[in-house]
LUMKOL-353190 format. One record per residue (C-alpha): x, y, z; residue in one letter; residue number from 1. Coordinates in steps of 0.5 Angstrom, whole numbers, padded with zeros to 4 digits, always signed. Last residue first. Layout:
BEGIN
site px=X&py=Y&pz=Z&dodren=A&nukol=NUM
...
END
This chain:
BEGIN
site px=+0476&py=+0209&pz=+0322&dodren=I&nukol=396
site px=+0480&py=+0205&pz=+0318&dodren=V&nukol=395
site px=+0485&py=+0204&pz=+0325&dodren=G&nukol=394
site px=+0485&py=+0197&pz=+0325&dodren=E&nukol=393
site px=+0482&py=+0197&pz=+0332&dodren=K&nukol=392
site px=+0476&py=+0201&pz=+0329&dodren=E&nukol=391
site px=+0475&py=+0197&pz=+0323&dodren=L&nukol=390
site px=+0474&py=+0191&pz=+0328&dodren=I&nukol=389
site px=+0470&py=+0195&pz=+0333&dodren=Q&nukol=388
site px=+0465&py=+0197&pz=+0327&dodren=I&nukol=387
site px=+0465&py=+0190&pz=+0324&dodren=E&nukol=386
site px=+0463&py=+0187&pz=+0331&dodren=E&nukol=385
site px=+0457&py=+0193&pz=+0333&dodren=P&nukol=384
site px=+0454&py=+0191&pz=+0326&dodren=T&nukol=383
site px=+0455&py=+0194&pz=+0319&dodren=F&nukol=382
site px=+0449&py=+0195&pz=+0315&dodren=G&nukol=381
site px=+0451&py=+0203&pz=+0312&dodren=L&nukol=380
site px=+0446&py=+0205&pz=+0318&dodren=K&nukol=379
site px=+0450&py=+0202&pz=+0322&dodren=S&nukol=378
site px=+0456&py=+0206&pz=+0320&dodren=Y&nukol=377
site px=+0453&py=+0213&pz=+0321&dodren=V&nukol=376
site px=+0450&py=+0212&pz=+0328&dodren=E&nukol=375
site px=+0456&py=+0208&pz=+0331&dodren=D&nukol=374
site px=+0461&py=+0213&pz=+0327&dodren=N&nukol=373
site px=+0457&py=+0220&pz=+0329&dodren=H&nukol=372
site px=+0462&py=+0222&pz=+0335&dodren=E&nukol=371
site px=+0468&py=+0220&pz=+0331&dodren=G&nukol=370
site px=+0472&py=+0227&pz=+0333&dodren=L&nukol=369
site px=+0467&py=+0230&pz=+0338&dodren=K&nukol=368
site px=+0462&py=+0235&pz=+0335&dodren=S&nukol=367
site px=+0463&py=+0242&pz=+0336&dodren=G&nukol=366
site px=+0456&py=+0245&pz=+0333&dodren=S&nukol=365
site px=+0448&py=+0243&pz=+0333&dodren=N&nukol=364
site px=+0442&py=+0245&pz=+0330&dodren=R&nukol=363
site px=+0444&py=+0251&pz=+0327&dodren=V&nukol=362
site px=+0437&py=+0253&pz=+0323&dodren=S&nukol=361
site px=+0434&py=+0255&pz=+0316&dodren=G&nukol=360
site px=+0428&py=+0258&pz=+0314&dodren=P&nukol=359
site px=+0423&py=+0254&pz=+0309&dodren=T&nukol=358
site px=+0416&py=+0259&pz=+0308&dodren=K&nukol=357
site px=+0420&py=+0266&pz=+0309&dodren=S&nukol=356
site px=+0427&py=+0264&pz=+0307&dodren=F&nukol=355
site px=+0433&py=+0268&pz=+0311&dodren=K&nukol=354
site px=+0439&py=+0269&pz=+0307&dodren=P&nukol=353
site px=+0444&py=+0267&pz=+0312&dodren=V&nukol=352
site px=+0443&py=+0263&pz=+0318&dodren=V&nukol=351
site px=+0445&py=+0265&pz=+0325&dodren=G&nukol=350
site px=+0452&py=+0267&pz=+0326&dodren=P&nukol=349
site px=+0454&py=+0263&pz=+0332&dodren=L&nukol=348
site px=+0453&py=+0263&pz=+0340&dodren=K&nukol=347
site px=+0456&py=+0257&pz=+0344&dodren=I&nukol=346
site px=+0453&py=+0253&pz=+0349&dodren=K&nukol=345
site px=+0455&py=+0248&pz=+0354&dodren=G&nukol=344
site px=+0462&py=+0249&pz=+0352&dodren=F&nukol=343
site px=+0464&py=+0242&pz=+0351&dodren=S&nukol=342
site px=+0459&py=+0238&pz=+0347&dodren=A&nukol=341
site px=+0456&py=+0245&pz=+0345&dodren=H&nukol=340
site px=+0449&py=+0247&pz=+0344&dodren=E&nukol=339
site px=+0446&py=+0253&pz=+0340&dodren=V&nukol=338
site px=+0445&py=+0261&pz=+0341&dodren=E&nukol=337
site px=+0444&py=+0265&pz=+0336&dodren=V&nukol=336
site px=+0447&py=+0272&pz=+0332&dodren=I&nukol=335
site px=+0444&py=+0274&pz=+0327&dodren=S&nukol=334
site px=+0437&py=+0273&pz=+0330&dodren=H&nukol=333
site px=+0434&py=+0279&pz=+0326&dodren=R&nukol=332
site px=+0431&py=+0284&pz=+0332&dodren=A&nukol=331
site px=+0437&py=+0282&pz=+0336&dodren=K&nukol=330
site px=+0442&py=+0284&pz=+0330&dodren=Y&nukol=329
site px=+0439&py=+0290&pz=+0330&dodren=Q&nukol=328
site px=+0439&py=+0291&pz=+0337&dodren=P&nukol=327
site px=+0446&py=+0292&pz=+0337&dodren=D&nukol=326
site px=+0450&py=+0289&pz=+0343&dodren=Q&nukol=325
site px=+0453&py=+0284&pz=+0340&dodren=F&nukol=324
site px=+0455&py=+0288&pz=+0335&dodren=I&nukol=323
site px=+0459&py=+0292&pz=+0339&dodren=D&nukol=322
site px=+0463&py=+0287&pz=+0342&dodren=E&nukol=321
site px=+0465&py=+0285&pz=+0336&dodren=I&nukol=320
site px=+0468&py=+0292&pz=+0334&dodren=S&nukol=319
site px=+0463&py=+0296&pz=+0330&dodren=Y&nukol=318
site px=+0465&py=+0302&pz=+0326&dodren=I&nukol=317
site px=+0459&py=+0307&pz=+0326&dodren=P&nukol=316
site px=+0454&py=+0307&pz=+0320&dodren=S&nukol=315
site px=+0452&py=+0313&pz=+0315&dodren=I&nukol=314
site px=+0448&py=+0314&pz=+0309&dodren=P&nukol=313
site px=+0445&py=+0320&pz=+0309&dodren=V&nukol=312
site px=+0437&py=+0320&pz=+0309&dodren=G&nukol=311
site px=+0436&py=+0327&pz=+0313&dodren=H&nukol=310
site px=+0433&py=+0324&pz=+0318&dodren=N&nukol=309
site px=+0439&py=+0318&pz=+0319&dodren=D&nukol=308
site px=+0444&py=+0323&pz=+0317&dodren=C&nukol=307
site px=+0442&py=+0327&pz=+0324&dodren=L&nukol=306
site px=+0440&py=+0321&pz=+0328&dodren=I&nukol=305
site px=+0448&py=+0318&pz=+0326&dodren=Q&nukol=304
site px=+0451&py=+0325&pz=+0328&dodren=I&nukol=303
site px=+0448&py=+0326&pz=+0335&dodren=D&nukol=302
site px=+0450&py=+0318&pz=+0337&dodren=S&nukol=301
site px=+0457&py=+0319&pz=+0334&dodren=A&nukol=300
site px=+0458&py=+0326&pz=+0338&dodren=T&nukol=299
site px=+0458&py=+0332&pz=+0333&dodren=Y&nukol=298
site px=+0463&py=+0338&pz=+0331&dodren=K&nukol=297
site px=+0468&py=+0333&pz=+0328&dodren=R&nukol=296
site px=+0463&py=+0331&pz=+0323&dodren=V&nukol=295
site px=+0463&py=+0337&pz=+0320&dodren=W&nukol=294
site px=+0471&py=+0338&pz=+0320&dodren=D&nukol=293
site px=+0471&py=+0331&pz=+0317&dodren=A&nukol=292
site px=+0466&py=+0333&pz=+0312&dodren=V&nukol=291
site px=+0470&py=+0339&pz=+0309&dodren=M&nukol=290
site px=+0477&py=+0335&pz=+0309&dodren=T&nukol=289
site px=+0474&py=+0330&pz=+0305&dodren=M&nukol=288
site px=+0471&py=+0335&pz=+0300&dodren=L&nukol=287
site px=+0477&py=+0339&pz=+0300&dodren=E&nukol=286
site px=+0482&py=+0333&pz=+0299&dodren=V&nukol=285
site px=+0477&py=+0330&pz=+0293&dodren=R&nukol=284
site px=+0476&py=+0336&pz=+0289&dodren=R&nukol=283
site px=+0477&py=+0333&pz=+0283&dodren=K&nukol=282
site px=+0473&py=+0327&pz=+0285&dodren=E&nukol=281
site px=+0468&py=+0332&pz=+0286&dodren=R&nukol=280
site px=+0467&py=+0335&pz=+0278&dodren=E&nukol=279
site px=+0466&py=+0327&pz=+0276&dodren=K&nukol=278
site px=+0461&py=+0326&pz=+0283&dodren=N&nukol=277
site px=+0456&py=+0331&pz=+0280&dodren=T&nukol=276
site px=+0454&py=+0338&pz=+0284&dodren=S&nukol=275
site px=+0461&py=+0340&pz=+0287&dodren=Y&nukol=274
site px=+0464&py=+0344&pz=+0281&dodren=R&nukol=273
site px=+0458&py=+0346&pz=+0278&dodren=P&nukol=272
site px=+0455&py=+0349&pz=+0284&dodren=D&nukol=271
site px=+0447&py=+0347&pz=+0283&dodren=T&nukol=270
site px=+0447&py=+0343&pz=+0290&dodren=I&nukol=269
site px=+0454&py=+0346&pz=+0292&dodren=M&nukol=268
site px=+0450&py=+0352&pz=+0294&dodren=E&nukol=267
site px=+0446&py=+0348&pz=+0299&dodren=E&nukol=266
site px=+0452&py=+0347&pz=+0304&dodren=R&nukol=265
site px=+0448&py=+0348&pz=+0311&dodren=G&nukol=264
site px=+0452&py=+0341&pz=+0313&dodren=M&nukol=263
site px=+0445&py=+0337&pz=+0312&dodren=L&nukol=262
site px=+0443&py=+0341&pz=+0305&dodren=E&nukol=261
site px=+0450&py=+0339&pz=+0303&dodren=A&nukol=260
site px=+0449&py=+0332&pz=+0306&dodren=L&nukol=259
site px=+0443&py=+0331&pz=+0302&dodren=R&nukol=258
site px=+0445&py=+0333&pz=+0295&dodren=Y&nukol=257
site px=+0450&py=+0328&pz=+0297&dodren=F&nukol=256
site px=+0445&py=+0323&pz=+0297&dodren=T&nukol=255
site px=+0442&py=+0324&pz=+0290&dodren=R&nukol=254
site px=+0449&py=+0325&pz=+0287&dodren=D&nukol=253
site px=+0450&py=+0318&pz=+0289&dodren=T&nukol=252
site px=+0455&py=+0314&pz=+0293&dodren=S&nukol=251
site px=+0454&py=+0319&pz=+0298&dodren=T&nukol=250
site px=+0458&py=+0315&pz=+0304&dodren=T&nukol=249
site px=+0459&py=+0316&pz=+0311&dodren=L&nukol=248
site px=+0463&py=+0311&pz=+0315&dodren=V&nukol=247
site px=+0464&py=+0313&pz=+0323&dodren=M&nukol=246
site px=+0469&py=+0313&pz=+0328&dodren=W&nukol=245
site px=+0468&py=+0315&pz=+0336&dodren=K&nukol=244
site px=+0472&py=+0319&pz=+0339&dodren=G&nukol=243
site px=+0467&py=+0323&pz=+0343&dodren=D&nukol=242
site px=+0467&py=+0329&pz=+0337&dodren=A&nukol=241
site px=+0467&py=+0324&pz=+0332&dodren=T&nukol=240
site px=+0471&py=+0321&pz=+0327&dodren=Q&nukol=239
site px=+0471&py=+0320&pz=+0320&dodren=F&nukol=238
site px=+0471&py=+0314&pz=+0315&dodren=T&nukol=237
site px=+0470&py=+0315&pz=+0308&dodren=G&nukol=236
site px=+0466&py=+0317&pz=+0302&dodren=V&nukol=235
site px=+0466&py=+0324&pz=+0299&dodren=P&nukol=234
site px=+0466&py=+0323&pz=+0293&dodren=V&nukol=233
site px=+0465&py=+0316&pz=+0289&dodren=S&nukol=232
site px=+0470&py=+0312&pz=+0286&dodren=A&nukol=231
site px=+0472&py=+0309&pz=+0292&dodren=S&nukol=230
site px=+0478&py=+0307&pz=+0295&dodren=N&nukol=229
site px=+0480&py=+0313&pz=+0299&dodren=D&nukol=228
site px=+0481&py=+0310&pz=+0305&dodren=N&nukol=227
site px=+0487&py=+0307&pz=+0304&dodren=G&nukol=226
site px=+0489&py=+0308&pz=+0296&dodren=Q&nukol=225
site px=+0493&py=+0302&pz=+0294&dodren=R&nukol=224
site px=+0494&py=+0302&pz=+0287&dodren=E&nukol=223
site px=+0490&py=+0300&pz=+0281&dodren=M&nukol=222
site px=+0493&py=+0298&pz=+0274&dodren=V&nukol=221
site px=+0490&py=+0303&pz=+0269&dodren=T&nukol=220
site px=+0490&py=+0300&pz=+0261&dodren=G&nukol=219
site px=+0485&py=+0304&pz=+0259&dodren=L&nukol=218
site px=+0480&py=+0299&pz=+0256&dodren=Q&nukol=217
site px=+0483&py=+0292&pz=+0259&dodren=D&nukol=216
site px=+0485&py=+0295&pz=+0266&dodren=Y&nukol=215
site px=+0479&py=+0298&pz=+0267&dodren=T&nukol=214
site px=+0475&py=+0291&pz=+0265&dodren=A&nukol=213
site px=+0479&py=+0288&pz=+0271&dodren=V&nukol=212
site px=+0479&py=+0293&pz=+0276&dodren=M&nukol=211
site px=+0472&py=+0293&pz=+0275&dodren=I&nukol=210
site px=+0471&py=+0285&pz=+0275&dodren=E&nukol=209
site px=+0475&py=+0284&pz=+0282&dodren=L&nukol=208
site px=+0470&py=+0280&pz=+0285&dodren=L&nukol=207
site px=+0472&py=+0274&pz=+0281&dodren=R&nukol=206
site px=+0479&py=+0274&pz=+0283&dodren=F&nukol=205
site px=+0477&py=+0273&pz=+0290&dodren=M&nukol=204
site px=+0474&py=+0267&pz=+0287&dodren=S&nukol=203
site px=+0479&py=+0265&pz=+0282&dodren=E&nukol=202
site px=+0485&py=+0265&pz=+0287&dodren=Y&nukol=201
site px=+0481&py=+0260&pz=+0291&dodren=L&nukol=200
site px=+0480&py=+0255&pz=+0285&dodren=S&nukol=199
site px=+0474&py=+0252&pz=+0284&dodren=L&nukol=198
site px=+0473&py=+0245&pz=+0279&dodren=D&nukol=197
site px=+0466&py=+0242&pz=+0279&dodren=I&nukol=196
site px=+0465&py=+0235&pz=+0277&dodren=E&nukol=195
site px=+0458&py=+0233&pz=+0275&dodren=Q&nukol=194
site px=+0452&py=+0229&pz=+0276&dodren=G&nukol=193
site px=+0447&py=+0229&pz=+0270&dodren=E&nukol=192
site px=+0441&py=+0233&pz=+0267&dodren=G&nukol=191
site px=+0434&py=+0232&pz=+0268&dodren=G&nukol=190
site px=+0433&py=+0240&pz=+0268&dodren=G&nukol=189
site px=+0429&py=+0240&pz=+0275&dodren=A&nukol=188
site px=+0434&py=+0234&pz=+0278&dodren=D&nukol=187
site px=+0441&py=+0235&pz=+0275&dodren=R&nukol=186
site px=+0441&py=+0242&pz=+0273&dodren=H&nukol=185
site px=+0438&py=+0244&pz=+0280&dodren=Y&nukol=184
site px=+0443&py=+0239&pz=+0283&dodren=L&nukol=183
site px=+0449&py=+0243&pz=+0279&dodren=A&nukol=182
site px=+0447&py=+0250&pz=+0281&dodren=V&nukol=181
site px=+0446&py=+0249&pz=+0288&dodren=V&nukol=180
site px=+0453&py=+0245&pz=+0288&dodren=A&nukol=179
site px=+0456&py=+0251&pz=+0284&dodren=G&nukol=178
site px=+0453&py=+0256&pz=+0289&dodren=I&nukol=177
site px=+0455&py=+0253&pz=+0295&dodren=T&nukol=176
site px=+0462&py=+0252&pz=+0292&dodren=A&nukol=175
site px=+0461&py=+0260&pz=+0290&dodren=F&nukol=174
site px=+0460&py=+0261&pz=+0297&dodren=L&nukol=173
site px=+0465&py=+0257&pz=+0300&dodren=G&nukol=172
site px=+0470&py=+0260&pz=+0295&dodren=T&nukol=171
site px=+0469&py=+0267&pz=+0299&dodren=L&nukol=170
site px=+0470&py=+0263&pz=+0306&dodren=Y&nukol=169
site px=+0477&py=+0261&pz=+0303&dodren=D&nukol=168
site px=+0478&py=+0268&pz=+0300&dodren=V&nukol=167
site px=+0476&py=+0272&pz=+0307&dodren=L&nukol=166
site px=+0480&py=+0267&pz=+0312&dodren=S&nukol=165
site px=+0481&py=+0273&pz=+0316&dodren=I&nukol=164
site px=+0485&py=+0279&pz=+0318&dodren=P&nukol=163
site px=+0485&py=+0281&pz=+0311&dodren=P&nukol=162
site px=+0493&py=+0281&pz=+0307&dodren=S&nukol=161
site px=+0496&py=+0288&pz=+0307&dodren=L&nukol=160
site px=+0500&py=+0291&pz=+0302&dodren=P&nukol=159
site px=+0506&py=+0295&pz=+0305&dodren=P&nukol=158
site px=+0505&py=+0302&pz=+0306&dodren=R&nukol=157
site px=+0505&py=+0309&pz=+0303&dodren=D&nukol=156
site px=+0498&py=+0308&pz=+0299&dodren=R&nukol=155
site px=+0495&py=+0305&pz=+0304&dodren=D&nukol=154
site px=+0492&py=+0298&pz=+0304&dodren=G&nukol=153
site px=+0489&py=+0293&pz=+0300&dodren=N&nukol=152
site px=+0490&py=+0293&pz=+0293&dodren=I&nukol=151
site px=+0496&py=+0288&pz=+0292&dodren=Y&nukol=150
site px=+0492&py=+0284&pz=+0296&dodren=T&nukol=149
site px=+0486&py=+0283&pz=+0292&dodren=Y&nukol=148
site px=+0490&py=+0280&pz=+0285&dodren=G&nukol=147
site px=+0488&py=+0273&pz=+0286&dodren=G&nukol=146
site px=+0495&py=+0271&pz=+0287&dodren=F&nukol=145
site px=+0496&py=+0275&pz=+0293&dodren=A&nukol=144
site px=+0489&py=+0272&pz=+0296&dodren=T&nukol=143
site px=+0491&py=+0265&pz=+0294&dodren=A&nukol=142
site px=+0498&py=+0267&pz=+0298&dodren=S&nukol=141
site px=+0494&py=+0268&pz=+0304&dodren=T&nukol=140
site px=+0488&py=+0262&pz=+0303&dodren=G&nukol=139
site px=+0493&py=+0256&pz=+0302&dodren=F&nukol=138
site px=+0494&py=+0252&pz=+0296&dodren=G&nukol=137
site px=+0499&py=+0248&pz=+0295&dodren=A&nukol=136
site px=+0502&py=+0248&pz=+0288&dodren=K&nukol=135
site px=+0499&py=+0242&pz=+0284&dodren=E&nukol=134
site px=+0495&py=+0246&pz=+0279&dodren=R&nukol=133
site px=+0500&py=+0251&pz=+0278&dodren=H&nukol=132
site px=+0501&py=+0250&pz=+0270&dodren=P&nukol=131
site px=+0494&py=+0249&pz=+0269&dodren=G&nukol=130
site px=+0488&py=+0245&pz=+0271&dodren=T&nukol=129
site px=+0485&py=+0242&pz=+0277&dodren=Q&nukol=128
site px=+0485&py=+0249&pz=+0280&dodren=G&nukol=127
site px=+0489&py=+0254&pz=+0283&dodren=Y&nukol=126
site px=+0489&py=+0254&pz=+0291&dodren=G&nukol=125
site px=+0484&py=+0247&pz=+0291&dodren=S&nukol=124
site px=+0476&py=+0246&pz=+0291&dodren=I&nukol=123
site px=+0473&py=+0240&pz=+0287&dodren=R&nukol=122
site px=+0466&py=+0240&pz=+0289&dodren=V&nukol=121
site px=+0463&py=+0232&pz=+0286&dodren=V&nukol=120
site px=+0456&py=+0232&pz=+0284&dodren=I&nukol=119
site px=+0453&py=+0225&pz=+0285&dodren=I&nukol=118
site px=+0449&py=+0222&pz=+0279&dodren=N&nukol=117
site px=+0454&py=+0217&pz=+0276&dodren=P&nukol=116
site px=+0454&py=+0214&pz=+0284&dodren=N&nukol=115
site px=+0458&py=+0207&pz=+0285&dodren=V&nukol=114
site px=+0462&py=+0207&pz=+0278&dodren=D&nukol=113
site px=+0462&py=+0215&pz=+0278&dodren=R&nukol=112
site px=+0467&py=+0215&pz=+0284&dodren=I&nukol=111
site px=+0472&py=+0210&pz=+0281&dodren=R&nukol=110
site px=+0471&py=+0214&pz=+0275&dodren=E&nukol=109
site px=+0473&py=+0220&pz=+0279&dodren=I&nukol=108
site px=+0479&py=+0217&pz=+0281&dodren=P&nukol=107
site px=+0479&py=+0214&pz=+0289&dodren=I&nukol=106
site px=+0486&py=+0210&pz=+0288&dodren=G&nukol=105
site px=+0491&py=+0215&pz=+0293&dodren=W&nukol=104
site px=+0494&py=+0217&pz=+0288&dodren=K&nukol=103
site px=+0488&py=+0220&pz=+0284&dodren=E&nukol=102
site px=+0485&py=+0222&pz=+0291&dodren=L&nukol=101
site px=+0492&py=+0227&pz=+0291&dodren=T&nukol=100
site px=+0491&py=+0228&pz=+0284&dodren=G&nukol=99
site px=+0490&py=+0235&pz=+0285&dodren=P&nukol=98
site px=+0491&py=+0238&pz=+0292&dodren=R&nukol=97
site px=+0486&py=+0237&pz=+0297&dodren=F&nukol=96
site px=+0479&py=+0240&pz=+0297&dodren=N&nukol=95
site px=+0473&py=+0236&pz=+0297&dodren=E&nukol=94
site px=+0466&py=+0236&pz=+0297&dodren=F&nukol=93
site px=+0461&py=+0230&pz=+0295&dodren=L&nukol=92
site px=+0454&py=+0232&pz=+0293&dodren=V&nukol=91
site px=+0448&py=+0228&pz=+0293&dodren=D&nukol=90
site px=+0450&py=+0222&pz=+0297&dodren=Q&nukol=89
site px=+0447&py=+0215&pz=+0296&dodren=D&nukol=88
site px=+0453&py=+0210&pz=+0294&dodren=A&nukol=87
site px=+0458&py=+0215&pz=+0298&dodren=L&nukol=86
site px=+0458&py=+0211&pz=+0304&dodren=L&nukol=85
site px=+0460&py=+0204&pz=+0300&dodren=R&nukol=84
site px=+0464&py=+0208&pz=+0296&dodren=L&nukol=83
site px=+0468&py=+0210&pz=+0303&dodren=F&nukol=82
site px=+0467&py=+0204&pz=+0306&dodren=V&nukol=81
site px=+0472&py=+0201&pz=+0300&dodren=E&nukol=80
site px=+0476&py=+0207&pz=+0301&dodren=Q&nukol=79
site px=+0478&py=+0205&pz=+0308&dodren=G&nukol=78
site px=+0478&py=+0198&pz=+0307&dodren=K&nukol=77
site px=+0484&py=+0200&pz=+0301&dodren=E&nukol=76
site px=+0487&py=+0205&pz=+0306&dodren=K&nukol=75
site px=+0488&py=+0212&pz=+0305&dodren=R&nukol=74
site px=+0481&py=+0214&pz=+0305&dodren=L&nukol=73
site px=+0482&py=+0213&pz=+0313&dodren=D&nukol=72
site px=+0475&py=+0214&pz=+0316&dodren=L&nukol=71
site px=+0473&py=+0218&pz=+0323&dodren=T&nukol=70
site px=+0466&py=+0221&pz=+0323&dodren=I&nukol=69
site px=+0462&py=+0227&pz=+0324&dodren=T&nukol=68
site px=+0455&py=+0229&pz=+0323&dodren=K&nukol=67
site px=+0455&py=+0236&pz=+0321&dodren=K&nukol=66
site px=+0450&py=+0242&pz=+0323&dodren=N&nukol=65
site px=+0456&py=+0246&pz=+0326&dodren=R&nukol=64
site px=+0463&py=+0244&pz=+0324&dodren=S&nukol=63
site px=+0466&py=+0250&pz=+0321&dodren=V&nukol=62
site px=+0463&py=+0254&pz=+0327&dodren=T&nukol=61
site px=+0465&py=+0250&pz=+0333&dodren=A&nukol=60
site px=+0471&py=+0248&pz=+0330&dodren=W&nukol=59
site px=+0473&py=+0256&pz=+0331&dodren=P&nukol=58
site px=+0473&py=+0255&pz=+0338&dodren=I&nukol=57
site px=+0477&py=+0250&pz=+0339&dodren=S&nukol=56
site px=+0477&py=+0245&pz=+0345&dodren=V&nukol=55
site px=+0483&py=+0246&pz=+0351&dodren=D&nukol=54
site px=+0477&py=+0247&pz=+0356&dodren=L&nukol=53
site px=+0477&py=+0254&pz=+0351&dodren=K&nukol=52
site px=+0481&py=+0255&pz=+0345&dodren=M&nukol=51
site px=+0483&py=+0261&pz=+0340&dodren=P&nukol=50
site px=+0486&py=+0257&pz=+0337&dodren=Q&nukol=49
site px=+0486&py=+0252&pz=+0331&dodren=F&nukol=48
site px=+0487&py=+0244&pz=+0333&dodren=G&nukol=47
site px=+0481&py=+0242&pz=+0332&dodren=R&nukol=46
site px=+0481&py=+0246&pz=+0325&dodren=V&nukol=45
site px=+0487&py=+0241&pz=+0323&dodren=P&nukol=44
site px=+0481&py=+0236&pz=+0321&dodren=D&nukol=43
site px=+0481&py=+0229&pz=+0326&dodren=G&nukol=42
site px=+0487&py=+0227&pz=+0328&dodren=K&nukol=41
site px=+0486&py=+0220&pz=+0331&dodren=G&nukol=40
site px=+0482&py=+0217&pz=+0326&dodren=P&nukol=39
site px=+0482&py=+0222&pz=+0319&dodren=I&nukol=38
site px=+0475&py=+0226&pz=+0319&dodren=E&nukol=37
site px=+0470&py=+0225&pz=+0315&dodren=V&nukol=36
site px=+0464&py=+0230&pz=+0316&dodren=K&nukol=35
site px=+0457&py=+0227&pz=+0314&dodren=I&nukol=34
site px=+0452&py=+0233&pz=+0312&dodren=V&nukol=33
site px=+0444&py=+0232&pz=+0312&dodren=D&nukol=32
site px=+0442&py=+0238&pz=+0308&dodren=A&nukol=31
site px=+0437&py=+0242&pz=+0313&dodren=G&nukol=30
site px=+0438&py=+0249&pz=+0310&dodren=Y&nukol=29
site px=+0444&py=+0251&pz=+0315&dodren=D&nukol=28
site px=+0447&py=+0244&pz=+0313&dodren=G&nukol=27
site px=+0448&py=+0247&pz=+0305&dodren=L&nukol=26
site px=+0452&py=+0253&pz=+0309&dodren=L&nukol=25
site px=+0456&py=+0247&pz=+0312&dodren=A&nukol=24
site px=+0458&py=+0244&pz=+0306&dodren=A&nukol=23
site px=+0460&py=+0250&pz=+0304&dodren=A&nukol=22
site px=+0464&py=+0252&pz=+0310&dodren=F&nukol=21
site px=+0468&py=+0246&pz=+0310&dodren=P&nukol=20
site px=+0469&py=+0247&pz=+0302&dodren=A&nukol=19
site px=+0473&py=+0253&pz=+0304&dodren=A&nukol=18
site px=+0475&py=+0252&pz=+0311&dodren=Y&nukol=17
site px=+0479&py=+0247&pz=+0314&dodren=V&nukol=16
site px=+0479&py=+0240&pz=+0311&dodren=T&nukol=15
site px=+0475&py=+0236&pz=+0306&dodren=A&nukol=14
site px=+0472&py=+0230&pz=+0306&dodren=I&nukol=13
site px=+0464&py=+0233&pz=+0307&dodren=D&nukol=12
site px=+0459&py=+0228&pz=+0304&dodren=L&nukol=11
site px=+0452&py=+0231&pz=+0304&dodren=V&nukol=10
site px=+0445&py=+0228&pz=+0303&dodren=K&nukol=9
site px=+0440&py=+0233&pz=+0301&dodren=L&nukol=8
site px=+0433&py=+0230&pz=+0305&dodren=G&nukol=7
site px=+0431&py=+0236&pz=+0307&dodren=K&nukol=6
site px=+0434&py=+0242&pz=+0303&dodren=L&nukol=5
site px=+0429&py=+0247&pz=+0304&dodren=P&nukol=4
site px=+0429&py=+0247&pz=+0312&dodren=G&nukol=3
site px=+0427&py=+0242&pz=+0317&dodren=A&nukol=2
site px=+0426&py=+0247&pz=+0322&dodren=M&nukol=1
END
């Protein structure tokens, strides 16, 4: 279970979600990830709710597969230790406001002096360049700036921000892609180490590619549409006879034909008013009402079986409680149980995607502040006495 990234060394000096999530993803596949935190304080996520036993549950997720050490990068001696630690690392993740590392005295040139081949992933709200580069970057504001919040919600209501740190996790995915691509270029392509400049807002904006092209070509501004947010008809949420909510989609003409047959409306397959999605879009309200009335005749389990047997895509709208009970999640080990220093055990999402030959794994979570100081610093050549001195001086 070592994973395909065994031997890769990753240093995570970032905070909160985006960059730490990326580092954790590399850790899922066997990378040796060291998480650096401020002495006495730690990552802000350690204080995030919800709590159990006065310990943050979110910290258990973002700290998975990492060794945690403390080190004050603002102090000169701390920077000396940092550069010593950095010397044999492959990837460095940081997400401070642009200019912060330079202000502390750790510019990219100093990093390159000790490790010219390292991949430096720099995440910020608005990027390392441009008039907004020095603005504070947080997920909620970046989601709005990136164009997503404007289109999210019902037509007659205010825009809605996502209920999770969506842009942070999304940026973490792009950061992981960037790191792996840069490593491939360096190691397989004979290239050099380089910096990766990634902003929160651009990660969200990248998903809006159809909206961008449509505005460019047609001048159309996408507005909030509630559940009528698909270019295909009928697609949406429907309530069953037993009060459950389901999502049904007919994203192609072929799937609509299956639905029409299942509903006993075979004539719509050849009727030019319904046979193509272009025409069905003109009759969205009519078709959505028709499907809603049909679904309402059945229980959730009955409509699921009917649609499954006829190749019509439908799914229950799951709560997390539903997810924990579903056999598909269990069969694919989508939820795994790992050791936790305070809770004993904790369940977390499994590794995604799944590799056939070199699967990843979740090996630990929720490390205590500075838990691996002795292990990491002794490998750097510090004696126990020197480690104690660094602790007393507040360097670690």
